[in-house]
C-alpha positions in Angstrom: -14.6 -5.4 -7.7 -13.1 -8.3 -9.6 -12.3 -6.4 -12.8 -13.2 -7.0 -16.4 -10.6 -6.6 -19.1 -9.6 -3.0 -19.8 -7.2 -1.3 -22.2 -5.1 -0.3 -19.3 -4.4 -4.0 -18.6 -2.8 -4.4 -22.0 -0.6 -1.4 -21.5 0.8 -2.7 -18.2 1.3 -6.2 -19.4 2.9 -4.9 -22.6 5.3 -2.8 -20.6 6.6 -5.9 -18.7 6.9 -7.9 -21.9 8.7 -5.0 -23.6 11.2 -4.8 -20.7 12.0 -8.5 -21.0 12.4 -8.3 -24.7 14.7 -5.3 -24.4 16.8 -7.3 -22.0 17.1 -10.0 -24.6 17.9 -7.6 -27.4 20.4 -5.5 -25.5 22.2 -8.2 -23.6 21.4 -11.4 -25.4 19.5 -14.5 -24.2 21.2 -17.6 -23.1 20.8 -19.7 -26.3 23.5 -21.9 -25.0 20.9 -23.3 -22.5 19.2 -25.2 -25.3 22.6 -26.2 -26.9 23.7 -27.7 -23.6 20.5 -29.7 -23.4 21.0 -31.1 -26.9 24.5 -32.0 -25.9 23.1 -34.3 -23.2 24.8 -32.5 -20.3 23.1 -32.8 -16.9 23.8 -29.6 -15.0 22.5 -28.2 -11.7 18.9 -27.1 -11.4 18.1 -23.6 -12.5 17.4 -23.6 -16.2 13.8 -22.2 -16.1 12.3 -19.4 -18.1 12.6 -16.1 -16.3 14.3 -12.7 -16.5 16.9 -12.7 -19.3 20.0 -11.2 -18.0 23.0 -9.2 -19.3 25.7 -11.4 -20.7 29.2 -10.6 -19.4 32.1 -12.5 -21.0 34.1 -14.3 -18.4 37.6 -13.0 -17.7 40.4 -14.5 -15.7 39.0 -13.0 -12.5 35.7 -14.6 -13.1 37.2 -17.9 -13.9 39.1 -17.8 -10.6 35.7 -17.4 -8.8 34.2 -20.4 -10.6 32.7 -21.7 -7.4 30.4 -18.7 -7.4 29.9 -18.5 -11.1 28.7 -22.1 -11.5 31.4 -23.1 -13.9 31.3 -26.8 -14.8 34.8 -27.2 -13.4 34.1 -25.5 -10.1 34.3 -28.6 -8.0 33.0 -28.2 -4.4 31.4 -24.8 -5.2 29.3 -26.3 -8.0 26.0 -25.8 -6.1 25.8 -22.1 -7.2 25.9 -22.7 -10.9 22.7 -21.8 -12.8 23.2 -23.5 -16.1 20.8 -26.0 -17.5 19.7 -29.4 -16.5 16.4 -31.2 -15.8 14.4 -29.0 -13.4 13.1 -30.5 -10.2 9.5 -31.7 -10.3 7.0 -28.8 -9.9 4.5 -29.0 -7.1 1.1 -30.2 -8.1 -1.0 -27.6 -9.8 -3.2 -26.8 -6.8 -0.6 -27.4 -4.0 -0.7 -24.7 -1.4 2.6 -22.9 -1.1 3.5 -21.2 2.2 5.5 -18.0 2.4 6.6 -16.2 5.5 7.6 -12.5 5.7 8.6 -10.3 8.6 7.3 -6.7 8.1 7.2 -3.7 10.4 6.3 -0.1 9.8 5.0 2.0 6.9 7.9 1.8 4.5 8.4 -2.0 4.8 4.6 -2.5 4.2 5.0 -0.7 0.8 7.9 -3.0 0.0 5.8 -6.1 0.8 3.2 -5.0 -1.7 5.7 -4.8 -4.5 7.1 -8.2 -3.5 3.6 -9.7 -3.5 2.8 -8.2 -6.9 5.8 -9.9 -8.4 4.8 -13.2 -6.8 1.3 -13.0 -8.0 2.3 -12.0 -11.5 4.1 -15.3 -12.1 2.4 -17.7 -9.7 0.4 -20.7 -10.7 -0.4 -22.1 -7.3 -2.5 -21.0 -4.3 -0.5 -19.1 -1.7 -0.7 -18.8 2.0 1.2 -15.7 3.3 2.3 -15.8 6.9 3.1 -12.2 7.9 4.9 -11.4 11.1 4.1 -7.8 11.7 4.0 -4.9 14.2 0.7 -3.1 14.8 1.4 -0.5 12.1 2.1 -3.1 9.3 -0.9 -5.2 10.3 -3.3 -2.3 10.2 -2.0 -1.5 6.7 -1.8 -5.0 5.2 -4.9 -6.4 6.8 -7.0 -3.6 5.1 -5.0 -4.0 1.8 -5.5 -7.7 1.4 -9.1 -7.5 2.5 -9.9 -5.0 -0.2 -7.5 -6.5 -2.8 -9.7 -9.7 -2.9 -7.1 -11.8 -4.7 -8.4 -15.4 -5.4 -6.4 -18.3 -3.9 -4.4 -16.2 -1.5 -4.8 -16.7 2.3 -3.1 -14.3 4.8 -2.3 -15.0 8.4 -0.9 -12.5 10.8 1.5 -13.1 13.7 2.2 -10.4 16.4 5.8 -9.4 16.2 5.6 -7.7 19.6 5.0 -11.1 21.2 8.3 -12.4 19.7 10.5 -9.5 20.6 11.6 -10.9 24.0 13.0 -13.9 22.2 15.6 -11.9 20.3 15.9 -8.6 22.2 18.9 -9.8 24.1 20.9 -9.9 20.9 22.9 -6.7 20.1 22.3 -5.9 16.4 23.9 -3.1 14.4 21.8 -3.8 11.3 19.3 -1.2 10.2 16.5 -3.7 10.4 16.7 -3.7 14.2 14.9 -6.4 16.3 12.7 -7.3 13.3 15.8 -8.4 11.4 16.3 -11.2 13.9 12.8 -12.6 13.9 13.4 -15.2 11.2 15.3 -17.1 13.8 12.1 -17.8 15.8 9.8 -18.8 12.9 10.0 -22.5 13.6 8.3 -21.9 17.0 6.2 -18.9 15.9 4.5 -20.6 12.9 1.8 -23.3 13.3 3.2 -26.6 14.5 1.5 -28.5 11.6 3.4 -26.3 9.0 6.4 -28.4 7.7 7.7 -26.3 4.7 7.9 -22.6 4.2 9.7 -20.1 2.0 11.0 -17.2 4.0 11.6 -13.9 2.2 13.0 -10.5 2.9 10.7 -7.6 2.0 13.3 -6.2 -0.5 13.2 -9.1 -3.0 11.4 -9.2 -6.3 10.4 -12.3 -8.2 11.2 -12.9 -11.9 9.8 -16.4 -12.0 7.1 -18.6 -10.7 7.6 -19.2 -6.9 6.6 -22.8 -7.4 10.0 -23.4 -9.0 11.6 -22.3 -5.8 9.3 -24.5 -3.8 10.3 -27.4 -6.0 13.8 -27.2 -4.7 12.7 -28.7 -1.4 12.8 -32.0 -3.4 16.7 -31.7 -3.5 17.0 -31.7 0.3 18.7 -34.8 1.8 17.2 -36.5 4.8 19.1 -34.2 7.2 19.1 -30.9 5.4 16.6 -28.3 6.8 17.7 -24.9 5.4 18.0 -23.9 1.8 20.1 -20.9 1.1 22.0 -19.1 -1.7 25.7 -18.4 -1.2 26.5 -14.9 -0.1 27.6 -12.9 -3.2 30.2 -10.7 -1.6 33.5 -11.1 0.4 31.8 -10.0 3.6 32.4 -13.3 5.5 35.9 -13.7 4.2 36.8 -10.7 6.4 38.9 -8.8 3.9 36.7 -5.8 3.1 38.6 -3.4 5.3 41.3 -3.4 8.0 40.2 -5.1 11.3 37.0 -6.3 9.7 35.7 -9.2 11.9 32.7 -10.9 10.5 30.8 -13.7 12.2 32.0 -17.2 11.4 30.7 -18.7 8.2 31.2 -21.7 5.9 33.3 -20.3 3.0 31.6 -17.1 1.7 28.6 -17.8 3.9 25.0 -17.7 2.9 22.5 -14.9 2.4 19.2 -15.1 4.2 17.0 -12.9 2.0 15.5 -16.1 0.5 15.3 -19.2 2.7 13.7 -22.6 2.3 12.9 -24.0 5.8 12.0 -27.5 6.7 10.3 -26.4 9.9 9.6 -30.0 11.0 13.2 -31.0 10.9 14.4 -27.8 12.6 12.0 -28.5 15.5 13.2 -32.1 15.7 16.8 -31.0 15.7 16.2 -28.5 18.6 16.7 -25.4 16.5 15.8 -23.0 19.2 18.5 -24.2 21.6 20.9 -24.6 18.7 20.9 -21.0 17.5 20.7 -19.6 21.1 23.8 -21.5 22.2 25.7 -20.5 19.1 24.7 -16.8 19.4 25.6 -16.6 23.1 29.0 -18.2 22.4 29.9 -15.9 19.6 28.7 -12.8 21.5 31.4 -13.5 24.0 34.0 -12.3 21.5 31.9 -10.2 19.1 30.1 -7.1 20.2 27.0 -7.5 18.0 25.5 -8.9 14.9 26.2 -6.8 11.8 23.8 -8.5 9.4 21.1 -9.5 11.9 19.7 -13.1 11.6 22.1 -13.8 8.7 25.1 -13.8 11.0 23.5 -16.3 13.4 22.3 -18.6 10.6 25.8 -18.7 9.2 27.4 -19.4 12.6 25.0 -22.3 13.1 25.7 -23.6 9.6 29.5 -23.4 10.2 29.0 -25.6 13.2 26.4 -27.9 11.6 27.1 -27.9 7.8 24.8 -30.8 7.2 21.8 -28.6 7.9 22.2 -26.5 4.7 21.1 -27.3 1.1 22.8 -24.7 -1.2 20.5 -23.2 -3.8 21.4 -22.0 -7.3 22.6 -18.4 -7.2 19.7 -17.2 -9.5 17.3 -17.6 -6.6 18.9 -14.7 -4.7 20.8 -12.3 -6.9 22.2 -9.9 -4.3 22.7 -6.2 -5.3 24.6 -5.1 -2.2 27.4 -2.5 -2.1 30.2 -5.1 -2.5 28.2 -7.5 -4.7 29.8 -10.2 -6.8 26.4 -11.1 -8.3 27.7 -10.4 -11.8 29.6 -13.7 -11.5 26.2 -15.3 -11.1 24.2 -13.6 -13.9 27.2 -13.6 -16.3 26.7 -17.4 -16.4 22.9 -17.6 -16.0 20.3 -18.0 -18.7 17.8 -16.1 -16.5 17.3 -15.0 -13.0 14.6 -15.9 -10.5 14.8 -13.5 -7.6 16.4 -10.0 -7.3 17.5 -8.9 -3.9 18.1 -5.3 -3.1 20.1 -6.1 0.0 21.9 -2.7 0.3 20.7 0.0 2.7 20.8 2.2 -0.5 18.2 -0.1 -2.1 17.6 1.2 -5.7 20.3 3.8 -5.3 23.0 1.1 -5.0 26.0 1.5 -7.4 26.1 -1.3 -10.0 27.0 -1.2 -13.7 23.8 -3.1 -14.5 21.6 -1.4 -11.9 19.4 0.3 -14.4 18.4 -3.0 -15.9 17.4 -4.3 -12.4 15.8 -1.0 -11.4 13.5 -1.0 -14.4 12.4 -4.5 -13.7 11.6 -3.5 -10.1 9.8 -0.4 -11.1 7.6 -2.4 -13.5 6.1 -4.2 -10.5 6.2 -1.1 -8.2 3.9 0.7 -10.6 2.0 -2.3 -11.9 -1.8 -2.1 -11.6 -2.6 -4.5 -8.7 -6.2 -4.8 -9.9 -5.0 -6.9 -12.8 -3.6 -9.5 -10.4 -7.1 -10.5 -9.2 -6.9 -13.6 -11.4 -8.6 -16.9 -10.9 -6.5 -20.0 -10.8 -8.7 -22.1 -13.0 -8.9 -25.7 -12.1 -7.9 -25.0 -8.4 -10.9 -24.9 -6.2 -10.3 -22.5 -3.3 -12.2 -20.5 -0.7 -13.1 -17.2 -2.3 -12.1 -14.0 -0.6 -14.7 -12.7 1.9 -17.5 -11.1 0.1 -16.4 -12.1 -3.4 -19.3 -14.5 -4.0 -21.9 -11.9 -3.0 -20.1 -9.3 -5.1 -20.1 -11.5 -8.2 -23.8 -12.3 -7.8 -24.6 -8.6 -7.5 -22.5 -7.8 -10.6 -24.2 -10.6 -12.5 -27.6 -9.0 -11.9 -26.6 -5.7 -13.5 -28.1 -4.9 -16.9 -25.4 -3.6 -19.2 -28.1 -2.0 -21.3 -29.2 0.1 -18.3 -28.4 3.8 -19.0 -27.1 4.0 -15.4 -25.0 0.8 -15.7 -21.8 2.8 -15.0 -23.2 4.1 -11.7 -24.4 0.7 -10.6 -21.1 -0.9 -11.4 -19.1 1.8 -9.7 -21.1 1.4 -6.5 -20.2 -2.3 -6.4 -16.5 -1.7 -7.0 -14.3 -2.8 -4.1 -11.3 -0.5 -4.3 -7.9 -1.6 -2.9 -7.1 0.6 0.0 -3.6 1.3 1.4 -4.1 3.2 4.7 -1.2 5.3 6.1 0.7 5.1 2.8 3.5 7.2 4.4 5.0 7.3 7.9 2.5 8.8 10.3 2.7 9.7 14.0 -0.8 9.5 15.6 -1.7 12.7 17.6 -1.5 12.5 21.4 -4.9 11.9 23.0 -6.7 15.2 23.6 -10.4 15.3 24.6 -11.4 18.0 22.1 -9.0 17.5 19.2 -10.1 17.7 15.6 -8.8 16.0 12.5 -9.4 17.7 9.1 -10.9 15.0 6.7 -10.8 15.4 2.9 -10.2 13.5 -0.3 -8.4 14.3 -3.5 -7.0 13.0 -6.8 -3.7 13.6 -8.5 -4.8 16.9 -10.0 -5.2 18.5 -6.6 -1.8 17.7 -5.1 -0.8 21.3 -5.4 -3.3 22.2 -2.7 -1.5 20.2 0.0 1.3 22.6 1.0 -1.1 25.5 1.4 -3.4 23.4 3.4 -0.6 22.3 5.8 0.3 25.9 6.4 -3.3 26.8 7.3 -4.1 23.7 9.4 -1.5 22.8 12.0 -3.6 19.9 13.4 -3.9 16.3 12.3 -5.3 15.5 8.9 -6.7 12.3 7.3 -6.6 12.5 3.5 -7.8 9.9 1.0 -6.2 10.0 -2.4 -7.6 8.4 -5.5 -4.6 7.2 -7.5 -3.3 4.5 -9.9 -0.3 2.5 -8.7 2.0 4.6 -10.9 0.4 7.8 -9.5 1.0 6.6 -6.0 4.7 6.6 -6.7 4.6 10.1 -8.2 2.7 11.2 -5.0 5.5 9.7 -2.9 8.1 11.6 -4.7 6.0 14.8 -4.5 5.9 14.5 -0.7 9.6 13.7 -0.4 10.5 16.7 -2.5 8.5 19.2 -0.4 10.1 20.3 2.9 6.6 21.5 4.1 4.9 18.1 3.5 7.8 15.9 4.5 8.0 17.6 7.9 4.3 16.8 8.7 4.1 13.5 10.4 0.6 14.1 11.7 -1.0 14.0 8.2 -2.2 10.5 7.3 -2.4 9.8 3.6 -4.6 6.8 2.5 -4.4 5.6 -1.1 -7.5 4.3 -2.7 -6.5 2.7 -6.0 -8.3 3.9 -9.1 -10.8 1.6 -10.8 -13.9 2.4 -12.8 -15.1 5.4 -14.8 -16.7 7.5 -12.0 -15.1 9.2 -9.1 -16.1 7.4 -5.8 -16.1 10.6 -3.8 -18.1 9.3 -0.8 -16.1 6.1 -0.6 -13.0 8.2 -0.4 -14.5 10.4 2.3 -15.4 7.3 4.3 -11.9 5.9 4.1 -10.4 9.2 5.4 -13.1 9.5 8.1 -12.6 5.9 9.3 -8.9 6.5 9.8 -9.3 9.7 11.8 -8.0 9.2 15.4 -9.3 12.3 17.2 -12.7 12.6 18.9 -13.9 15.1 16.3 -13.5 15.6 12.6 -13.8 18.7 10.3 -15.4 17.4 7.1 -13.8 19.6 4.4 -12.8 19.5 0.7 -9.3 19.7 -0.5 -9.9 22.9 -2.5 -10.8 24.9 0.7 -8.3 26.7 2.9 -9.4 27.1 6.5 -8.8 30.2 8.5 -5.3 30.2 10.1 -6.9 30.2 13.6 -9.6 27.6 12.8 -7.9 24.6 14.4 -7.5 26.2 17.8 -10.9 27.9 17.5 -12.7 24.6 16.8 -11.2 22.9 19.8 -12.1 25.8 22.1 -15.7 25.9 20.7 -16.2 22.1 21.2 -15.2 22.5 24.9 -17.3 25.6 25.5 -20.4 24.1 23.8 -20.2 20.9 25.7 -20.4 18.6 22.7 -20.2 14.9 22.8 -22.5 12.8 25.1 -24.0 16.0 26.5 -25.0 17.5 23.1 -25.4 16.1 19.6 -24.4 18.8 17.2 -22.7 19.6 13.9 -20.7 22.8 14.0 -21.1 24.7 10.7 -18.0 26.5 9.3 -19.3 29.2 6.9 -17.8 28.8 3.4 -16.6 31.6 1.1 -14.8 31.7 -2.3 -12.5 33.8 -4.3 -12.3 33.8 -8.1 -8.7 34.9 -8.0 -5.8 32.5 -8.0 -3.8 34.9 -6.0 -5.2 37.0 -3.2 -4.4 38.1 0.3 -5.9 35.5 2.7 -7.7 37.2 5.6 -6.4 36.6 9.1 -9.6 37.4 10.9 -13.3 37.8 10.4 -12.9 41.6 10.2 -10.5 41.2 7.3 -12.8 38.7 5.6 -15.8 41.1 5.8 -13.7 43.8 4.3 -12.8 41.6 1.3 -16.4 40.5 1.1 -17.6 44.2 0.9 -15.2 45.1 -1.9 -16.1 42.0 -4.0 -12.8 40.2 -3.5 -14.7 37.4 -1.8 -18.2 35.9 -2.1 -20.3 33.6 -0.1 -19.7 30.1 -1.6 -21.5 29.5 -4.9 -23.6 32.6 -4.4 -23.8 33.1 -8.2 -24.4 29.5 -9.2 -26.0 27.6 -6.4 -27.0 29.7 -3.5 -29.3 27.0 -2.1 -26.3 25.0 -1.1 -25.3 27.4 1.7 -28.1 29.9 2.1 -29.4 28.3 5.4 -26.1 29.3 7.0 -27.6 32.9 7.0 -24.6 34.9 6.1 -26.3 38.2 7.0 -26.7 37.0 10.6 -23.2 35.6 10.7 -21.8 39.1 9.9 -23.1 40.4 13.2 -23.0 37.2 15.3 -21.0 37.1 18.5 -22.1 33.6 19.6 -23.0 30.3 17.9 -26.5 30.2 16.5 -28.8 27.3 15.4 -30.1 27.0 11.9 -32.6 24.6 10.3 -32.0 22.1 7.6 -33.3 23.1 4.2 -33.3 21.5 0.8 -29.9 21.1 -0.8 -28.0 22.4 2.2 -24.4 21.1 2.2 -22.3 23.0 4.7 -18.9 22.0 5.9 -19.2 20.8 9.5 -17.4 19.6 12.5 -18.9 16.4 14.0 -17.9 13.6 16.4 -15.7 10.9 14.7 -18.5 8.3 15.1 -20.9 10.4 13.0 -22.9 8.7 10.2 -20.8 7.7 7.2 -21.3 9.2 3.7 -23.6 7.3 1.4 -21.3 5.5 -1.1 -24.0 5.1 -3.8 -23.3 8.8 -4.7 -20.4 8.5 -7.2 -19.3 11.1 -9.7 -20.8 14.5 -9.2 -23.9 15.6 -7.3 -25.7 15.2 -4.0 -22.8 13.5 -2.2 -22.5 16.0 0.6 -26.2 16.9 0.6 -27.2 13.3 1.3 -24.8 13.3 4.3 -26.4 16.5 5.8 -29.8 15.0 5.3 -28.7 11.9 7.3 -27.3 14.1 10.1 -30.6 16.0 10.3 -32.6 12.8 10.3 -30.5 11.7 13.3 -31.3 14.9 15.0 -28.0 16.6 15.0 -28.3 20.4 15.8 -26.8 22.6 13.1 -24.8 25.3 15.0 -23.1 28.1 13.0 -19.8 29.3 14.5 -19.4 33.1 14.5 -15.6 33.3 14.0 -15.1 30.3 11.8 -14.6 30.4 8.0 -13.1 28.5 5.2 -12.4 29.8 1.6 -12.6 27.9 -1.7 -9.9 28.5 -4.2 -10.5 28.4 -8.0 -9.6 25.4 -10.1 -10.5 23.8 -13.4 -13.7 21.8 -13.4 -13.5 18.0 -12.8 -14.4 15.5 -15.5 -17.5 14.5 -13.5 -18.8 18.0 -13.2 -18.3 18.4 -17.0 -20.3 15.2 -17.6 -23.0 16.3 -15.2 -23.4 19.6 -17.0 -23.4 18.1 -20.5 -25.3 14.8 -20.1 -29.1 14.6 -19.4 -28.6 10.8 -18.8 -26.0 11.5 -16.1 -28.5 13.8 -14.3 -31.3 11.3 -14.7 -29.1 8.7 -13.1 -28.4 11.0 -10.2 -32.1 11.5 -9.8 -32.6 7.7 -9.7 -29.9 7.5 -6.9 -31.7 10.2 -5.0 -35.0 8.3 -5.2 -33.3 5.1 -3.9 -31.7 7.2 -1.1 -35.1 8.4 0.0 -36.5 4.9 0.0 -33.7 3.7 2.3 -34.2 6.9 4.4 -37.9 6.0 4.8 -37.0 2.4 5.9 -34.6 3.7 8.6 -36.5 6.8 9.9 -40.2 6.0 8.9 -42.6 9.0 8.6 -39.8 11.4 9.7 -38.3 11.0 6.3 -41.3 12.6 4.5 -39.9 16.1 5.2 -37.0 15.4 2.8 -39.2 14.1 -0.1 -39.7 17.6 -1.8 -36.0 18.3 -1.7 -35.3 14.9 -3.3 -37.7 15.6 -6.2 -36.2 18.9 -7.1 -33.9 18.8 -10.2 -30.3 19.9 -9.5 -29.0 22.8 -11.5 -26.4 21.7 -14.1 -24.6 25.0 -13.5 -23.5 24.0 -10.0 -19.8 23.1 -9.4 
């Protein structure tokens, strides 16, 4: 939902302000900026408030590179200086700014989100993002922006696969592959009516309002069509190593991590033919591009220097392996855009890298919910569903004892599907995906689960932005988890006081790709053989269009943190007989699994049918298109029970599998179970949700729903976990 103010917001904002203040205190701000203004000196554009940078006293070497530094006596290289002068006129308050980004794959999608956070933090104008993506990135980013619901942000997607043929003939050594060449085709790929666009690499971070960058279009002459910052290394000078042969460039060349494009002028100038002819000619003597589109842009500019408008160096501070960026920020009052243009990214070697890294991490872990800010005074089309959501929120009564429950039900959580690289399973007619949800305190269950379940998994994680980065490091540090490409992790970002358990389950369920799903919980370990056994059972029972059934996997539990996991039903029964295992919640809530009929299961040789009963909540295998969980049940209580009621109401058979089992491991109780046990109001609110659930059930199923009424009216035991 569109959030109200929270203490967490103050903490995140304070962190960013503290970081900026530390930069000022440790390295000193450019007070000379104001002094130069008072002296009446008219310098180059670039004196805007932004990220205060470390001050490095110039030495002889720096003075010799004055063209890059922006020294007043630099002469022809004066375009890169970043000292003060009258800033270019800002775009009007509500002018729509257009930004284009090429993005492919899981990792690049995460980078885009950090970039967008930094833009949103400083922006004062509506934005239209033009995203050129592959299918993976589009699936991720479309869901993310749909659930982020940021006001005054439009997103358009363009299919990168349709553009590949235009650049696939170009040999490219750069790690970005074909996607690193696609900025060349943006003038033809973007809408014909679009005249201006800012083009960004995914590895840049803003330290200023993007409207200041947009304002630099005003400095273009009548013929200039491309705005670029000079390359901040000696790459194009060809002296980095013996036999180094870079592509041709004008002087040091230009870096294409940040580009201002006058698309209308490029189209009029015949840009497509221009860059193609240049690339074909250079490839007669050069084997490939080394820096992807940047090499071709530079070769074109070398031949047509009138196309380029050099930008102040602060708009693309490049932290590459051979960077000379210090020459820029040693003379700058502040920086505008940080560019991690080394393959090593945050691990690049630089004596000030810690300063830049901390700035980047601020946005990486920044709560994206806080960026759902209105641009007051700028009428814009609200995000889809935002108006209805606000109306529903306005109708809530904050004096209602169940206000928290009502508010949590209406919360729209940001969802980042396939947070990590994921390889979809090959199509198999009876394949099964394990579906579960978890929070940060259950991460330790993942390794054991991966050892027990060799098949695909779809897991939804309820995390803050900062916890998502901890989770990423946790996976990377685990050889077991890092090796599993068939486990899809979907991050649902935390918001609100109650755990949205069924919303999480629905996210994981919606992202499962196999015909069948095993609906489990993260604190259960399935039998080692369960994955293969389920697939065989589905085939033998003829499920699917022929038979509508939910296969019940009997649940057990141990009270010991360490025990010998049984490898077969025989071993499990032996542990059950000696009291090392119990049927699940036998002591606290036997109603939840009693209909499974464990006595019959002990002797069963074939699947058997059981009848629904009040409070039954087994773990089941169902088709992927089964009914979704009811999202009104948040926190603790009745979340699985309501789902089994719906399955029964839709006439699913409940078939218990004789060789299947799953075992619950002990853990500390959750906050929600503690509140359920201690608060009568909490339990009263749960009863109110159950009553509403039955009303909806009656509307959908008519008189057939009457059979569930007694179960819904029974109070739930506060002792149950």
